N, C-alpha and C positions, 0 to 999 in steps of 0.2 A: 495280167502281169507279164505275159510273154512279150508284150510290145516293148518292155524295158530290158529284157534279158540280154539282147545283143549289145545294147548301150552299156550295161553294167559290165558285161564280159570284156568289152573293149576298154572300159575305164580301168579294170584291174591291170591290163597289160600296159596301157599308156602311163598310168601313174607309177607302176613298178619300174618301167623303163627309165623314168626320170628320177628315180630315187625317192619318190613320195610314198613311202611304204605305209604310213598311217592311212592315207587315202586309199591305197590299193587294198589294204587289209579290210577297211570299212566296206569297199565295194565288193570284195570277195565274200564277206560275211552275208551281204544281201544276196549275192548269186547262189551261195551255198544253200540258203533257205528258201529259194524258189524251187518247188517240187520238180523233179526231173521231167515228169510228163507235161509240165507247163513251160519248160524251157525249149525254145527252138534249137535245132542243131547248130553248132558253131559255124559261122560263115567267115570268109576272109575279109577282114576289115583293116585297111591300111592304118598303121599306128600313127601316122603323121597327120591325119586329118583332125586337128584339134582346135578348130575355131576359125571364125572369119569376120571379126569385127575390127574396125579401125577406131583409134581413140584420138580425140583432139582435146587439148587441155583448155577448159573454159575459163572465161574471165572470172576472177574471184574478188569480192570486196573484203571487208573486215569481218563479215559474218563467218562463224564456224560451221554453218550449215553447208551442205554439199550442193554444188551446182553441177549438173551432169549433162554432157552432150554426147550423143551417139550418132554413129554414121548412118547414112541412108543406104538403100539397096544397091546404089551404084558402086559401093566399095566391097560388095560381097565377092568372095573368091570364086573364080570360074573353075571348071574341071581341068582346064589346062594349067592353071596355077597350082592346083593340087598335084597334078602329074609331075610338074617340074620339081616341086618340093620333095615328092617321093623319090624321084630319080636322084636328087641331090643327096638324100639320106642313104640311098643304096650305095653311092660311091664312098660314103664315110662309115658304113656299117661296121667294118672290121675295127676301126679305131674306136667307134662308140662302144662295141662289146668289150674291148680290152679296158677302156676307161671305166665302164660300169662295174667291172670286177674289182678295179682299184677302189671305186666308190663304196662297193659293198664291204671292202676291207678297211673302210674309213681312212683311206689314203687320199684325202680330198685335194691336196696340192698337186699330187701326181695326176689325179684325174683331170684337173684343170690344165695341166701342162700338156697332156696327151691331146686334148680337144681344142687347144688354143687357136689352131688354124682352121677349124671346121666351120662350116657355114649353115648347115641344116638347123632348123629350130630345135630339134631334140638335143643335138650336140651343144648348141649354144646354151640351152637351158642348163644342161648338166654341168657344163663348164663354169658358168657364173654361179650356179647353185652351190657347186663345190667350193668355189672361192668364198661364197657367203658363209658356209658352214665352217670353213677353216678360220675365217676372220672372227666369227662368233666365238669359237673355241679359244682363239688367242686372246680375245678381249676378256673372256671369263677367267682365263689363267692369270692374266695380268692383274685383273681386279682382285682375285683371290690372294695373289702375292702381295699386293699393296695394302691388304686389310690391316687396319690399325695405324697406318702411316698418315702423314699430313696430306699426302696426295690421294687419299682414299676417296673415291666417289660413292654416291649412294647406290649406284647400279653400274654394271659393266658398260663401258663406252667403246663401241666399235668404230674406229676411225676410218675403216675401209669402205663404209657405206656409200659416201659420195662417189668414189671411184667406181664402185660396182654399178651404181645407178647410171653413171656416165657411160659405162660399157654397154648397158642395155639400151640407152638412148642412141649410142653410136651405131648400133646394129643396122638401123634403117639408113643411116648416112653411108655406111660401107657398101650396102647392097640395095640401092634404091629401086632396082628392077625386080627385086624378089619380095613380093607382097607378103609371103608367108612369115617372114621375120616380124613384120609390123603387126600382124594380126594373130599370131599364134597365142592361144589362150593361156598356155603355161608360161610363156614369157610375160604376158600381162599379169598373171598371178605373181610371178617372182618380182616384177616391178612393184606390185602392190605391197608385197611383204617388205621390200626395202623402203618404200615410202612410209609404211607404217612404223618401221624401226627408226626412221628419221623424224617421226611424229608429224608428218605431213598428211593429216587425216583426209583432207578433201581429195588430194591426188590418189592416195591409197584406195579410198573408197571407189573412185571412178574406175581405176584399173581392175579392181576386184569384181565390180559389177559387170564390166565388159567381159571379163574372163568367164564368169558363171553363165552369162548369156550365151557365150560361144560354146562352153563345155560344162554342162550342169552337173556332171557326175564327179567332179573334183572336190571331195569333201573338205580337204585342207583349205581350199579357197573359201568355201562357205564359212568355215570356222574363223578364218582371218577376217572375213567381212563382218561376222558377228562381233568380233573383238573391237571393231571400229565404232560400233553403234553405242551411244552413251545414254540415250533415254528413249522412252516409247514414242515420243513425237518424231524423233529422228527416224525411227524404224518405219513409222507410218508414211513419212515422206518418201522413203526409199523404195517402198514396196512396188510402186507403179513402174519402177525401172527394172524389176526382177522378172525372170521368165515364169510363165505359168507351168510349173514343174513340181513333181513330188518333193524334190530336195528343197525347194523354196519353202514348202510347208514344214519340212523337218527343221529348217533354220528358224522359221517363225515360232514353232513350238519351243525351241530352245530359248529364244529371246523372250517369249511370253513368260516362261518359267522364271528367267532371270529377273524380270521386272514385276513378278508377282501379279500376273493378270488374274482376273476372276476365274474361279474353278470351272464355271460353265464354259467359258471360251476355250480353256485348255482341254477339257474333256471332249469337246467337239472336234478339236484338232487331232487328238489322239485317235478317236474313233474313225475319222476320215482316213488317216494313215494306216490304221489297222485293216480297213477294208481293202486298201490298195496292196498291202504287204502283210497278209494275215499270219505268215509263218516267220516273219523277221524278228530275230532276237533283239536287234537294235531298237525296233519300235516297242517291243515289250519292256526293254530296259528304260526307255523314255517314259513309259506308263508307270513303272516302278518309281522312277525319279519324281514324277508328278505326285504320286501318293506320298512320297517322302516329304516333298515341299508342303503338302497339305497336312503334314503331321499324322497321316494315317499309316502308322508304322507297321501295323499288322498286315494290311493290304500290300504294302511295299515288300515286306518280308516274304509273303506268299508268292508274289510275282518273281522275286529273285530265286526263290527255291525252285520254281518251275523252270526258270532259265537254266539253272545249274543242273537240273535233271536232264534237260535236253543236251546241254553242252557242259559237261563237268569240268572242262579245262578253260572256260571263258574267264578272262581276267578283267576285261573292260567293265568299268563301273563297280568293280569289287570293293573299292574303298567306300563307296556309298552304302553298299550292303553291310560293310563293317560298322559304319556309323549307326545304321539302323539297329544292328544287334547290340551295339554299345548302349544305345538309348533304351532298348528293351531289357538290358541287363542279362542278356543270354550268354553267360560266360562259357558254358560248356559248348554251345554251338559255335561261338567265336573261336574257341580253342581248337575244335575239330577243323574248322575252315582254315585257320592259320597253319596247322600241321599239314593239311592237304596241299595248300598252295606253296608252302615253303619248299616242298619237294618238287613242285611243278616248275617254278621260276622265282627264286628268291631275289632276283635282281630287277624286278619290275617295281616301279614306284607304288602301284596299287597294292602289291603284296606287302611291301614295307609298311604302308599305311595300315593295312589289316593287322599286322603284327603289333604295330604301335598301339592300335586301339585295344588289342588284347592285353598288353601290359598296363595300359592306362586303367582298364577295368579292374585289374588286379592291384591298382594303386602303386605300381612300380614305375613311377614317373620318370626316373632317370633312364630306364631302359626304353620307355616309350619315346622319349626325346631322341635317343640314339637311333631308333628306327625311322622316326619322322625326318631326322636330319639325313639319314641314308636315302630316303625317298627324294629329298631335295637335291642331293648330290647327283642322283640319277636323272632327275628332271627339275631344273631350277624353277620351272613355271608350274610346278604341281601345287595348285592353290590349296587343296585340302591339307597338305602336309604343313604348309606355313601356318595355317589357321590353327590346326590341332596342336602344333608345337607351342603356339602362343597359349593355348588352354593349359598345356602341361606346365609351362613356366609359371602360370598363375597358381597352380596347385603346389608348385615348389617354392612359392613366395619370392619369385624373382620377377617383379613387375617390369623392370627395365628391359630384360631379355624378351619378355612377352610383348612389349610395345614394339620392339624391333621386328619380331616375327610377324605381328599383325600389319606393320607398315609394309613389309615385304609382300605380304598377301595382297594388300591394296595395290602395290605396284604391278602385280600379276593381273589382277582383275578388280577394277574400281567399282564394278557393279555387284560384287558379292557382299551382302549385308553382314555376314558373320564377322569379317575382319573389323568393319566399322563398329559393330556391336561389342566386339572383344576389346577394342581400344577404349570405348566408353566405359566398359566394366572395369578395366584396369585403372583408368584415371579416377574413377569413382572410389576404388579401393585406396588410392593414394590421396583421397580427400581433395582432389583437384576438380571440383564440381563443374566449373565453367567449361573446362576442356571436355569432361565427360558429356556434358549437355550437347556440345557441338557434334561429337561423334555419334551420340544417340540420335540426333536429328538427321544425320546422314543415313543412318541405318533405317530410321522410320520412313524416310523419303523413298528408299529402295524397297521397303517391305511395309506398305501402309496398312495392310490387312492383318498384321501380326500383333496380337495384344501385348506380347512381351516388349516390343519396341516402345509402345505408348506407356506401359507401366514403368519402364526404365526412365523415360522422360519425366513422368510424374514424380518419381523418386527424387530426381535431381531438382525439380522445381520445389518440392517439399523441403529439401535441404536448404534451398535458397529462400525459403519462406515466401515463395510466390504461389499463394494458395489458389488463386483463380486459374492460373495456367496449369497447375497440377490437377485441378478438378476437370478442366477441359480435356487434358490428356487421358485421364482415367475414364471419362465418358466415351472417348474413342476406343480405349482398351476394352470397355464393357461391350461395345458394339461388335468388336472383332473376336471376343472371347468365345471359346467353346464351353460346353456344359461343365467341364471340370475346372475351368478358370473363372466362371461367373461369380461364384461366391466370394473369392478373394478380391475380385474387382469391386464388388458391392461393399465389402468390409473396408477396403481402402477409401472408397468414396465417403463412407460414413465417417471415418476418422478425419478426413479432410474437412467435411462440413462441420464437425465438432470443433475443429481448430479455429474456424472463422466464427464460431458462436451460433451457427444455425442448427440448433439442437433438434428442431422439428424435422428438418430434412435428414439430419443424421439418423434420427430414429426410424424414419421411413426406409432408409437404405439398410439399416440393421434388421428391420423386419423382413425385407426382401432377401437378405442374406440367410436368415433363419429358414424361410420358406424354401429357397433353392437347396440349402444343405439337407433339409429333411426329405425333400423329393429324391435327392441322390443317395439317401440312406447313410449319411455321414454320422460319425460318432459325435455324441453331445459335446465332448470337449473341443471339437473343431469350431463350433459356433456358439458356445456358451456365453462368451462375452457379448455377442450381439443380442442374445436372448435377455441377458441381464440389463443391457442398456435400454432396449425397447420397452421392457416391462417397467423399469424405473421411470422412464419418461411418462408412461401412462399414469403411474401412481403419483408422480410429482405433479402432473397436470391436474389430477383430481384433488390432491391435497392442497394445492396452492392456487386453485382457480380463483380468478378475480384479481390476483396480484399483477402488478405492472410487468413483472419479469416473465410472465407466462403468456403465450399467444392467446388473444381473446377469441379467435375464431375456431380454435381447436377444441374438440369435444373428447373428453377422456373415455377410453374404452377399457374398463377394468376387467371385463371378461377376457379380452384379448391378452391382458397382462397375466391373468390366471393361467390361460392356455400356454403362454410362453414359459411359465415357471413350473408347470406340471412335470416335464421330463426330469427335473432335478430331484424329484422325490426318490430317495434311496440311491441316488447317483453318487459315484465317487469321483467328483471332479473338483478342481480348485475353486470354482465359483459357487459351490453348494452352500456355504455359509451365507453368501450374499443373497442367494435365492431364498433361504429361510428367513432372512431379515425382511425381504420384500413381501413374502407371504404373510409375515406378522403384520406389516403395514396394511396389506389388503384386508385382513380380518378387522383391523381397526376402522377401515372404511366401509365395513359391512358386507364384504364379499367373503362368503364361506368357502 
């Protein structure tokens, strides 16, 4: 691990100097959890050496897939180039330090004004980045002000993006003899961010890949790159262009989780990263996130408990931990966690989400919405808050507000199945089954190994009386179901086959439902209907054998019918009278 320590140490400084505090904090967290005896002593590393790739925009056809072109070794920076760039920064260092203090005070326009004549890559980056943040804030304020008016757009529109992109492009034209402007990885990152905001995915992806190849420890760049990838095939095609680096594996893990990759692949990735960084809390949190996506909530909770034991003030991924405690119905633990972190930092979106979950568990949905909305005010791209707010509106019987919240969640991340599933559920409640079917299909495409997606689709097809499609979906659901869901899938399939008149197959699924339920130790009332149906089928088969309405190849098994009815003796369930009637018919058929 010591071979990465200096690179990580340098990333903390480089990202912090440029105002990329999330990336600096992420790198600092890695550095903090490298044991002191494994870290080499700090060495002087020039903060300006941030990459050496040139970019050339490739020809693009109508395809949305990325065509990437990279420079050859003749475009690599020489030591003289780096020395010239460092000397340039030294001349502007006083201005840069003053501007950075303004940036830290969120005086973005003043920051840009101070640096407008500077030529070094660091100053250029901070100048244009400050203009970008100022324009984003202005766009958001204008969008909020126009809410409800005729000129209201679905999302904020930043009209300054083309001029910012032009400013980045003009840097090379202004200083053609200074190669560092063209190849600085942070300027490439910023160019990728602006291309992404303009929805020019191909150009954005190219710039971001060039940036991470030149400077792999900028986590913000990796996150932006991940946001550009829309499906697993696209990710597969891009991997050959990425560096062989641990952070590449971290992004791969994140994307594989998003696209619901098989558990074996994900476990292998986590184990490989754990070997590289055994003490990293970030890697542990990814392991907890993996367990959460696999619905292994107990394992995920245990990992988060161990993380907070090491770092009791860690807020990252706290909203995921809150979701786990919500699902586990751990009200007391959720309350303790909320009280602890509201004292630590109540103005973090993750903490607001935690408190919202607490109030939701207490069925105080108005208060929950208040805190989820607060999380969104702090970070409009906080995906979990939009989705959870949609859930709360459903509980409050406000489907139109729920639809708006889910749509905003999709705007933030179209790869998150929860918002698509939430839209499907909402339209299903509104009896708009065709709409619900569309959104459930999108959710199932993103999460094909989740039985809930296929069950929801089957429900829609059943409502539309498309029995064969419903049966196909439920068979998929049964394949994906865990032990606790198998019985309900079998019961659903039995009911569907009964609807199309295939009583023999329906009886088979009812028998399987009884077997699974008994193995799990379920109460008789949970599978009584299946027992009655399967027993009645055997008795009817024996009583009406030879009639055209009964299958000629089926042989009745009255002993099996008797076994199915035995648990009803002395049982206090709704189906007991029906079981007694079937026992009477068995005796008439000679079965004592």
